[in-house]
C-alpha positions, 0 to 999 in steps of 0.5 A: 187827104190832108186835114185842113186844120193843122191843130185838129190834125195834131190832136187826132194823132195823139195816142190814148193814154190809160192812167196807171198811176205812174204819171201821177207818181212822176208828177209828184216827184217833179213837184217835190224836186221843184219844192227842194229847188225853191227852198234852196233858192229861198235860202240863197235870196235870204243870204243875199238879203242878209249880206245886203243889210250888212252892206247897207248898215256899213254905208249908213254908219260910215256916213259916206254921202257918195254912197247914200243914193246907192244905199237907198236903192239897195234898201228898196231891192232888199225889200223886194228880195224879202217879198220874193223869199216869202212868196217862194216859201209860200209856194214850197208849202203849197207844193208840199201840201199838194203832194200829200193831199188825198187825190180823187181816183183816176180812171181805172183805179178804185175809189178812195178809202174815205169814199169806201168807208162812207159807203160802207157806213150808209149801206146795210150789211 
């Protein structure tokens, strides 16, 4: 008989996965790749910000009134880029920290070293 709820039927067919550390390692590698890509993107945006700043300075120093409106728009966009660079760098740092922090044990693994040391100090030998 077919399951009445298609969402529940979908979950019933998922195989049980026993964590062995490989998935966690793969997730860390994906996070590290994402951090590298975000760093490269931040550098590209930073370069665009510098190029735009030079263009804006050129327009302002050459007193081209016909371009002033475009220059003002460019200045607003450059400030937005500056904020995006800051946010990207912050995300890269959070990803870097996330890949290096001490993670709790997963099912099937031993306890963390810090927990083992703490229990050894409390329990008499």
